[in-house]
KOLKOL-274544 format. One record per residue (C-alpha): residue in one letter; x, y negated, z negated. Coordinates in Angstrom, 2 decimals, padded with zeros to 5 digits, m for minus. Example, Ala and Ser with C-alpha at 12.3 -4.5 7.8 and 13.67 -1.06 7.14 Angstrom:
<nodes>
residu = A; u = 012.30; v = 004.50; w = m007.80
residu = S; u = 013.67; v = 001.06; w = m007.14
</nodes>
This chain:
<nodes>
residu = M; u = m046.97; v = 011.71; w = 026.60
residu = R; u = m047.90; v = 014.23; w = 029.29
residu = Q; u = m050.52; v = 011.78; w = 030.58
residu = L; u = m047.86; v = 009.07; w = 030.77
residu = Y; u = m045.50; v = 011.41; w = 032.64
residu = T; u = m048.25; v = 012.30; w = 035.11
residu = E; u = m049.05; v = 008.61; w = 035.68
residu = V; u = m045.38; v = 007.80; w = 036.34
residu = A; u = m045.12; v = 010.79; w = 038.72
residu = D; u = m048.24; v = 009.66; w = 040.62
residu = I; u = m046.90; v = 006.11; w = 041.00
residu = I; u = m043.55; v = 007.45; w = 042.26
residu = K; u = m045.38; v = 009.52; w = 044.89
residu = S; u = m047.04; v = 006.32; w = 046.16
residu = I; u = m043.72; v = 004.53; w = 046.76
residu = D; u = m041.97; v = 004.59; w = 050.14
residu = F; u = m038.39; v = 004.91; w = 048.88
residu = N; u = m036.95; v = 004.32; w = 052.36
residu = I; u = m038.31; v = 000.76; w = 052.22
residu = L; u = m036.41; v = 000.16; w = 048.99
residu = W; u = m033.11; v = 001.35; w = 050.51
residu = K; u = m032.63; v = 003.18; w = 053.80
residu = G; u = m032.21; v = 006.88; w = 053.09
residu = F; u = m033.20; v = 006.62; w = 049.42
residu = H; u = m035.56; v = 009.32; w = 048.22
residu = P; u = m037.11; v = 010.38; w = 044.88
residu = Y; u = m035.44; v = 012.80; w = 042.47
residu = P; u = m036.70; v = 014.92; w = 039.58
residu = F; u = m037.05; v = 012.92; w = 036.39
residu = A; u = m037.56; v = 013.44; w = 032.68
residu = L; u = m039.04; v = 011.34; w = 029.88
residu = Y; u = m037.73; v = 012.08; w = 026.41
residu = N; u = m037.53; v = 011.03; w = 022.78
residu = G; u = m035.51; v = 012.36; w = 019.86
residu = E; u = m037.61; v = 015.52; w = 019.63
residu = T; u = m038.98; v = 016.45; w = 023.06
residu = I; u = m038.05; v = 016.31; w = 026.75
residu = W; u = m040.91; v = 016.14; w = 029.25
residu = L; u = m040.13; v = 017.62; w = 032.65
residu = E; u = m042.42; v = 018.09; w = 035.64
residu = K; u = m043.90; v = 021.42; w = 034.52
residu = E; u = m042.76; v = 021.90; w = 030.94
residu = E; u = m041.72; v = 020.37; w = 027.65
residu = I; u = m038.49; v = 021.51; w = 025.99
residu = P; u = m036.79; v = 020.58; w = 022.71
residu = Y; u = m034.40; v = 017.63; w = 022.78
residu = Q; u = m030.86; v = 018.40; w = 024.02
residu = S; u = m027.76; v = 016.36; w = 023.30
residu = E; u = m026.88; v = 015.60; w = 026.94
residu = F; u = m029.95; v = 013.38; w = 027.09
residu = C; u = m028.41; v = 010.06; w = 026.05
residu = A; u = m029.71; v = 006.61; w = 027.02
residu = N; u = m031.24; v = 005.96; w = 030.47
residu = T; u = m029.13; v = 007.39; w = 033.28
residu = C; u = m028.59; v = 010.15; w = 035.84
residu = I; u = m027.34; v = 013.54; w = 034.65
residu = H; u = m026.67; v = 016.98; w = 036.10
residu = F; u = m029.26; v = 019.31; w = 034.57
residu = R; u = m030.09; v = 022.85; w = 035.64
residu = N; u = m027.91; v = 022.47; w = 038.74
residu = E; u = m029.65; v = 019.36; w = 040.03
residu = L; u = m029.50; v = 015.59; w = 039.64
residu = L; u = m032.05; v = 014.36; w = 037.11
residu = A; u = m033.08; v = 010.79; w = 036.29
residu = I; u = m033.74; v = 010.48; w = 032.56
residu = W; u = m035.65; v = 007.78; w = 030.69
residu = Q; u = m035.79; v = 007.46; w = 026.92
residu = I; u = m039.17; v = 006.48; w = 025.49
residu = T; u = m038.43; v = 003.87; w = 022.85
residu = E; u = m040.17; v = 003.56; w = 019.49
residu = P; u = m042.15; v = 000.46; w = 020.63
residu = E; u = m043.35; v = 002.41; w = 023.68
residu = E; u = m044.35; v = 005.35; w = 021.50
residu = R; u = m046.25; v = 003.00; w = 019.20
residu = E; u = m047.99; v = 001.51; w = 022.22
residu = L; u = m048.98; v = 004.99; w = 023.41
residu = E; u = m050.31; v = 005.87; w = 019.97
residu = K; u = m052.29; v = 002.63; w = 019.85
residu = I; u = m053.84; v = 003.36; w = 023.25
residu = K; u = m054.68; v = 006.89; w = 022.08
residu = L; u = m056.36; v = 005.69; w = 018.87
residu = L; u = m058.28; v = 003.00; w = 020.73
residu = H; u = m059.49; v = 005.55; w = 023.26
residu = K; u = m060.86; v = 007.77; w = 020.49
residu = S; u = m062.79; v = 004.90; w = 018.96
residu = V; u = m064.48; v = 003.46; w = 022.03
residu = A; u = m067.40; v = 004.50; w = 024.13
residu = E; u = m066.96; v = 006.54; w = 027.29
residu = N; u = m067.71; v = 003.54; w = 029.50
residu = L; u = m064.34; v = 002.10; w = 028.44
residu = E; u = m062.48; v = 005.06; w = 029.96
residu = L; u = m061.36; v = 002.81; w = 032.82
residu = N; u = m059.76; v = 000.36; w = 030.41
residu = H; u = m057.87; v = 003.23; w = 028.78
residu = R; u = m056.46; v = 004.32; w = 032.15
residu = L; u = m055.46; v = 000.75; w = 032.96
residu = Q; u = m053.53; v = 000.48; w = 029.69
residu = I; u = m051.66; v = 003.71; w = 030.44
residu = R; u = m051.03; v = 002.46; w = 033.99
residu = H; u = m049.56; v = m000.83; w = 032.70
residu = L; u = m047.06; v = 001.01; w = 030.51
residu = A; u = m046.33; v = 003.52; w = 033.28
residu = V; u = m045.49; v = 000.75; w = 035.78
residu = T; u = m042.75; v = m000.63; w = 033.53
residu = I; u = m041.31; v = 002.83; w = 032.92
residu = T; u = m041.55; v = 003.75; w = 036.62
residu = A; u = m039.45; v = 000.72; w = 037.58
residu = G; u = m036.80; v = 001.95; w = 035.13
residu = V; u = m037.00; v = 005.53; w = 036.41
residu = V; u = m036.51; v = 004.28; w = 039.99
residu = H; u = m033.38; v = 002.46; w = 038.79
residu = E; u = m032.01; v = 005.74; w = 037.40
residu = M; u = m033.06; v = 007.66; w = 040.53
residu = F; u = m030.90; v = 005.28; w = 042.53
residu = H; u = m027.96; v = 006.37; w = 040.39
residu = C; u = m028.81; v = 009.93; w = 041.42
residu = Y; u = m028.74; v = 008.77; w = 045.05
residu = Q; u = m025.36; v = 007.10; w = 044.54
residu = E; u = m024.03; v = 010.29; w = 042.95
residu = E; u = m025.38; v = 012.42; w = 045.82
residu = L; u = m023.62; v = 010.23; w = 048.40
residu = G; u = m020.29; v = 010.33; w = 046.57
residu = E; u = m020.25; v = 006.75; w = 045.27
residu = S; u = m016.83; v = 005.80; w = 043.89
residu = R; u = m017.09; v = 002.09; w = 043.09
residu = Y; u = m017.84; v = 002.50; w = 039.39
residu = P; u = m016.57; v = m000.12; w = 036.92
residu = D; u = m014.19; v = 000.69; w = 034.08
residu = D; u = m016.41; v = m000.22; w = 031.14
residu = L; u = m013.56; v = m000.28; w = 028.64
residu = K; u = m011.70; v = m002.78; w = 030.81
residu = L; u = m014.88; v = m004.86; w = 030.92
residu = L; u = m014.75; v = m005.06; w = 027.12
residu = C; u = m011.35; v = m006.74; w = 027.55
residu = Y; u = m012.74; v = m009.29; w = 030.03
residu = P; u = m010.93; v = m012.66; w = 029.69
residu = M; u = m013.16; v = m015.10; w = 027.81
residu = E; u = m011.44; v = m018.14; w = 029.34
residu = E; u = m013.33; v = m021.40; w = 029.43
residu = G; u = m012.18; v = m022.35; w = 032.94
residu = N; u = m013.31; v = m019.03; w = 034.38
residu = L; u = m016.70; v = m019.08; w = 032.65
residu = R; u = m017.44; v = m022.70; w = 033.55
residu = V; u = m016.97; v = m021.83; w = 037.22
residu = K; u = m018.98; v = m018.62; w = 036.77
residu = L; u = m021.92; v = m020.63; w = 035.42
residu = K; u = m021.70; v = m022.94; w = 038.45
residu = E; u = m021.54; v = m019.85; w = 040.67
residu = N; u = m024.63; v = m018.33; w = 039.03
residu = G; u = m026.56; v = m021.56; w = 039.56
residu = L; u = m025.65; v = m021.58; w = 043.25
residu = L; u = m026.88; v = m017.99; w = 043.59
residu = A; u = m030.19; v = m018.88; w = 041.93
residu = A; u = m030.57; v = m021.91; w = 044.20
residu = A; u = m029.88; v = m019.74; w = 047.27
residu = M; u = m032.67; v = m017.42; w = 046.12
residu = R; u = m035.12; v = m020.24; w = 045.47
residu = T; u = m034.73; v = m022.01; w = 048.82
residu = Q; u = m036.83; v = m020.98; w = 051.81
residu = D; u = m034.44; v = m022.60; w = 054.30
residu = I; u = m032.08; v = m019.97; w = 055.72
residu = N; u = m029.49; v = m022.60; w = 056.73
residu = I; u = m029.40; v = m024.09; w = 053.22
residu = R; u = m029.16; v = m020.56; w = 051.83
residu = K; u = m026.08; v = m019.86; w = 053.95
residu = I; u = m024.48; v = m023.17; w = 052.90
residu = L; u = m025.08; v = m022.33; w = 049.24
residu = L; u = m023.46; v = m018.94; w = 049.81
residu = T; u = m020.31; v = m020.66; w = 051.10
residu = Y; u = m020.07; v = m022.67; w = 047.86
residu = F; u = m020.79; v = m019.48; w = 045.92
residu = Q; u = m017.87; v = m017.84; w = 047.71
residu = A; u = m015.60; v = m020.79; w = 046.88
residu = C; u = m016.37; v = m020.24; w = 043.19
residu = R; u = m015.56; v = m016.56; w = 043.44
residu = K; u = m012.34; v = m017.18; w = 045.32
residu = F; u = m011.27; v = m019.69; w = 042.64
residu = R; u = m012.04; v = m017.20; w = 039.88
residu = E; u = m010.22; v = m014.36; w = 041.68
residu = E; u = m007.07; v = m016.50; w = 041.63
residu = L; u = m007.69; v = m017.42; w = 037.98
residu = I; u = m008.38; v = m014.01; w = 036.37
residu = G; u = m007.08; v = m011.58; w = 039.00
residu = D; u = m008.30; v = m007.99; w = 039.03
residu = D; u = m010.73; v = m008.51; w = 036.13
residu = I; u = m013.22; v = m010.07; w = 038.53
residu = Y; u = m013.42; v = m006.83; w = 040.51
residu = Q; u = m014.98; v = m005.16; w = 037.48
residu = E; u = m017.84; v = m007.66; w = 037.88
residu = Y; u = m018.15; v = m006.80; w = 041.56
residu = R; u = m018.25; v = m003.09; w = 040.71
residu = V; u = m021.07; v = m003.51; w = 038.18
residu = E; u = m022.98; v = m005.52; w = 040.80
residu = T; u = m022.45; v = m002.70; w = 043.30
residu = I; u = m023.53; v = 000.12; w = 040.98
residu = E; u = m026.01; v = m001.41; w = 038.53
residu = G; u = m027.02; v = m004.46; w = 040.54
residu = A; u = m028.07; v = m002.25; w = 043.44
residu = A; u = m030.11; v = 000.00; w = 041.12
residu = E; u = m031.77; v = m003.07; w = 039.60
residu = Y; u = m032.45; v = m004.42; w = 043.10
residu = V; u = m034.38; v = m001.29; w = 044.17
residu = S; u = m036.17; v = m001.28; w = 040.82
residu = L; u = m037.31; v = m004.84; w = 041.50
residu = L; u = m038.47; v = m004.01; w = 045.03
residu = A; u = m040.31; v = m000.98; w = 043.64
residu = L; u = m042.63; v = m003.33; w = 041.74
residu = K; u = m043.76; v = m004.74; w = 045.10
residu = E; u = m044.24; v = m001.25; w = 046.49
residu = M; u = m046.42; v = m000.41; w = 043.48
residu = G; u = m048.63; v = m003.38; w = 044.30
residu = E; u = m047.36; v = m005.25; w = 041.23
residu = E; u = m046.62; v = m008.55; w = 042.97
residu = R; u = m047.14; v = m010.61; w = 039.82
residu = S; u = m044.67; v = m008.43; w = 037.88
residu = Y; u = m042.16; v = m008.74; w = 040.73
residu = I; u = m042.41; v = m012.53; w = 040.74
residu = Q; u = m042.11; v = m012.73; w = 036.95
residu = K; u = m039.10; v = m010.44; w = 036.81
residu = L; u = m037.36; v = m012.35; w = 039.59
residu = E; u = m038.07; v = m015.63; w = 037.80
residu = D; u = m036.58; v = m014.14; w = 034.62
residu = Y; u = m033.45; v = m013.24; w = 036.60
residu = L; u = m033.11; v = m016.74; w = 038.02
residu = T; u = m033.62; v = m018.33; w = 034.61
residu = V; u = m030.80; v = m016.18; w = 033.20
residu = L; u = m028.52; v = m017.37; w = 036.01
residu = E; u = m029.38; v = m021.03; w = 035.49
residu = E; u = m029.14; v = m021.12; w = 031.69
residu = C; u = m026.07; v = m022.13; w = 029.73
residu = S; u = m026.41; v = m019.44; w = 027.08
residu = A; u = m024.52; v = m016.58; w = 025.43
residu = R; u = m025.86; v = m014.26; w = 028.11
residu = L; u = m023.20; v = m015.74; w = 030.41
residu = L; u = m020.56; v = m014.03; w = 028.26
residu = D; u = m022.09; v = m010.54; w = 028.40
residu = I; u = m020.37; v = m009.77; w = 031.70
residu = R; u = m021.76; v = m006.27; w = 032.15
residu = R; u = m025.38; v = m007.25; w = 031.55
residu = I; u = m025.32; v = m010.41; w = 033.62
residu = S; u = m023.71; v = m008.51; w = 036.51
residu = Y; u = m026.91; v = m006.43; w = 036.74
residu = V; u = m028.67; v = m009.73; w = 037.46
residu = T; u = m026.09; v = m011.26; w = 039.81
residu = G; u = m025.93; v = m007.99; w = 041.72
residu = A; u = m029.70; v = m007.70; w = 042.17
residu = V; u = m030.16; v = m011.35; w = 043.17
residu = L; u = m027.10; v = m011.27; w = 045.44
residu = L; u = m028.56; v = m008.32; w = 047.36
residu = L; u = m031.88; v = m010.17; w = 047.72
residu = V; u = m030.12; v = m013.30; w = 048.98
residu = L; u = m027.89; v = m011.36; w = 051.42
residu = S; u = m030.95; v = m009.54; w = 052.75
residu = Q; u = m032.80; v = m012.82; w = 053.30
residu = A; u = m029.70; v = m014.34; w = 054.93
residu = R; u = m029.60; v = m011.27; w = 057.23
residu = I; u = m026.09; v = m010.32; w = 056.15
residu = Q; u = m025.58; v = m006.58; w = 056.67
residu = L; u = m023.49; v = m004.52; w = 054.24
residu = T; u = m021.74; v = m001.72; w = 056.10
residu = P; u = m020.37; v = 000.92; w = 055.78
residu = G; u = m022.78; v = 002.56; w = 053.38
residu = I; u = m022.58; v = 004.19; w = 049.95
residu = G; u = m019.85; v = 006.79; w = 049.71
residu = K; u = m018.11; v = 005.56; w = 052.86
residu = T; u = m016.06; v = 002.66; w = 051.48
residu = T; u = m014.29; v = 001.50; w = 048.34
residu = D; u = m015.14; v = m002.15; w = 049.03
residu = T; u = m017.78; v = m003.64; w = 046.74
residu = F; u = m020.92; v = m005.27; w = 048.13
residu = W; u = m019.42; v = m008.72; w = 047.64
residu = E; u = m016.25; v = m007.81; w = 049.52
residu = L; u = m018.36; v = m006.37; w = 052.35
residu = A; u = m020.44; v = m009.57; w = 052.44
residu = V; u = m017.30; v = m011.69; w = 052.80
residu = E; u = m016.11; v = m009.42; w = 055.61
residu = E; u = m019.45; v = m009.99; w = 057.35
residu = G; u = m018.63; v = m013.65; w = 057.77
residu = I; u = m019.56; v = m015.93; w = 054.87
residu = K; u = m017.61; v = m019.06; w = 055.73
residu = N; u = m014.97; v = m020.55; w = 053.46
residu = T; u = m015.29; v = m023.94; w = 051.82
residu = T; u = m013.69; v = m025.73; w = 048.87
residu = L; u = m014.90; v = m025.73; w = 045.28
residu = K; u = m016.65; v = m028.96; w = 044.28
residu = D; u = m018.03; v = m030.19; w = 040.96
residu = I; u = m018.07; v = m027.81; w = 037.97
residu = C; u = m020.86; v = m027.48; w = 035.39
residu = S; u = m020.96; v = m029.77; w = 032.35
residu = C; u = m022.07; v = m027.01; w = 029.94
residu = D; u = m020.09; v = m026.66; w = 026.69
residu = V; u = m018.83; v = m023.18; w = 027.54
residu = G; u = m016.04; v = m023.48; w = 024.97
residu = K; u = m018.60; v = m023.62; w = 022.17
residu = L; u = m020.39; v = m020.57; w = 023.58
residu = I; u = m017.12; v = m018.62; w = 023.58
residu = E; u = m016.34; v = m019.59; w = 019.96
residu = E; u = m019.83; v = m018.55; w = 018.83
residu = Y; u = m019.59; v = m015.29; w = 020.79
residu = K; u = m016.26; v = m014.34; w = 019.19
residu = E; u = m017.50; v = m015.27; w = 015.72
residu = K; u = m020.56; v = m013.08; w = 016.21
residu = Q; u = m018.32; v = m010.14; w = 017.11
residu = K; u = m016.18; v = m010.72; w = 014.01
residu = E; u = m019.31; v = m010.87; w = 011.86
residu = Q; u = m020.62; v = m007.57; w = 013.28
residu = L; u = m017.35; v = m005.85; w = 012.40
residu = R; u = m017.25; v = m007.53; w = 008.99
residu = L; u = m020.76; v = m006.29; w = 008.19
residu = F; u = m019.81; v = m002.78; w = 009.32
residu = F; u = m016.76; v = m002.61; w = 007.05
residu = Q; u = m018.63; v = m004.30; w = 004.20
residu = K; u = m020.04; v = m000.85; w = 003.46
residu = N; u = m017.84; v = 001.92; w = 002.15
residu = R; u = m016.60; v = 003.47; w = 005.41
residu = K; u = m014.46; v = 006.58; w = 005.65
residu = E; u = m011.57; v = 006.61; w = 008.12
residu = C; u = m011.25; v = 009.91; w = 009.98
residu = I; u = m007.83; v = 010.34; w = 011.61
residu = M; u = m008.31; v = 011.95; w = 015.00
residu = E; u = m006.08; v = 011.96; w = 018.06
residu = G; u = m008.17; v = 011.99; w = 021.22
residu = W; u = m009.84; v = 009.91; w = 023.86
residu = I; u = m013.23; v = 008.37; w = 024.58
residu = S; u = m015.15; v = 010.59; w = 027.00
residu = G; u = m018.69; v = 009.24; w = 026.68
residu = Y; u = m020.36; v = 006.03; w = 025.52
residu = D; u = m023.27; v = 003.64; w = 025.89
residu = P; u = m021.72; v = 000.70; w = 027.79
residu = M; u = m024.61; v = m001.62; w = 027.00
residu = N; u = m024.17; v = m001.33; w = 023.25
residu = M; u = m020.46; v = m001.73; w = 022.50
residu = I; u = m018.30; v = m004.64; w = 021.42
residu = K; u = m014.51; v = m004.84; w = 021.15
residu = L; u = m012.30; v = m006.92; w = 018.90
residu = D; u = m008.56; v = m006.34; w = 019.14
residu = R; u = m008.19; v = m002.53; w = 018.97
residu = F; u = m011.51; v = m001.92; w = 017.22
residu = L; u = m014.49; v = m000.73; w = 019.25
residu = L; u = m017.92; v = m000.91; w = 017.58
residu = C; u = m020.59; v = 001.34; w = 019.10
residu = S; u = m024.12; v = 000.78; w = 017.87
residu = H; u = m025.78; v = 003.83; w = 019.49
residu = F; u = m023.31; v = 006.66; w = 020.11
residu = I; u = m019.86; v = 007.56; w = 021.37
residu = V; u = m018.31; v = 010.85; w = 022.51
residu = I; u = m014.70; v = 011.64; w = 021.59
residu = T; u = m012.64; v = 014.50; w = 023.01
residu = A; u = m010.06; v = 015.87; w = 020.54
residu = A; u = m006.50; v = 015.91; w = 021.92
residu = E; u = m005.55; v = 019.37; w = 020.59
residu = S; u = m008.73; v = 021.43; w = 020.99
residu = E; u = m010.36; v = 019.35; w = 023.76
residu = K; u = m013.64; v = 019.84; w = 021.91
residu = Q; u = m016.15; v = 017.00; w = 022.19
residu = L; u = m017.45; v = 015.21; w = 019.12
residu = V; u = m020.69; v = 013.24; w = 019.49
residu = L; u = m021.01; v = 010.43; w = 016.94
residu = N; u = m024.50; v = 008.93; w = 016.74
residu = G; u = m025.46; v = 005.64; w = 015.15
residu = L; u = m023.04; v = 002.91; w = 014.09
residu = V; u = m019.41; v = 003.92; w = 014.47
residu = V; u = m016.09; v = 002.11; w = 014.95
residu = V; u = m013.15; v = 003.68; w = 016.76
residu = Q; u = m009.60; v = 002.39; w = 016.58
residu = L; u = m007.79; v = 002.42; w = 019.92
residu = K; u = m004.13; v = 003.23; w = 020.35
residu = E; u = m003.68; v = 000.49; w = 022.94
residu = D; u = m005.62; v = m002.70; w = 023.57
residu = K; u = m006.88; v = m001.71; w = 027.04
residu = G; u = m006.76; v = 002.06; w = 026.75
residu = R; u = m009.28; v = 004.77; w = 025.87
residu = E; u = m007.06; v = 006.89; w = 023.59
residu = I; u = m007.95; v = 006.64; w = 019.90
residu = R; u = m006.11; v = 007.20; w = 016.63
residu = S; u = m009.12; v = 007.29; w = 014.28
residu = Y; u = m012.78; v = 006.49; w = 013.79
residu = Y; u = m014.86; v = 005.06; w = 010.94
residu = K; u = m018.34; v = 006.21; w = 009.94
</nodes>
């Protein structure tokens, strides 16, 4: 693992962060698993504040953390065993295998370093993840969103700057229509695009800076395919906003649309700033023919089934007044007042204000449909 850390650190040193985003610079980082945390000059036992992939305050500084998954650990072990069994003249191949894994992890670490940068600059445009779980799954809204995603992908694919700007006007018409349809809920999308989409954008550009042009092209193509497909991914608003945010920033950059003021100096999201910069208005035209209604039904049934399977086992209800103070936003679903967390959740007790970390599958029961106060949890 130390060799992997060193490879990631060496790649990071080769990247000009200012090219990725003006003023952006590298931060300390850690790789970790359930037993060990690897830092620049030491290894320490696992500590509970290391949860998921993110930016944390550690030892009085901002630290980007990246969890090494079980598949990645298996890959490392396979490389290690192969290296022991081959002749010395295959040393180069061993280094290339480590490099390949390190490139993928480095792109992720750069994403988390950008969150450190946002934190340093006083970023305030964070989404309310619990409100996102209450996002309106309305067919009219999602049909227009799919059309909107397709326009964004088309704007990215075209090489004609005038066509790109025209496509952006239709894209704006879709967003304006949806703003009137679902109100403030759409601003949660814009906030995810601003926070996570921007981090994904610099992560994508980092692949180019690493000399991984083929990986950059493949990842961008994967993004565009997600935007163009009529699939359940359309309904995972938080995840798909990573993609719309990254591609939107690429398109705006290519259309030479500047986003000012900078991070920490405005509460307007990137999309609101883009509109202020002069994307022209137009009217909404034809809508997609995808059976979005069927997708919504299947999505809701899947959520019900996940909760049913959870409660199929003998679960104990623990009555506890408190509120949700930490969570993994990428691995939660909500149905009515029940919130199922597949990785972990942190609850602060109302009376003692002590924090309780619940790992693994857990369901919390909310007091109110759109709140974060709880009345109990099930384990």
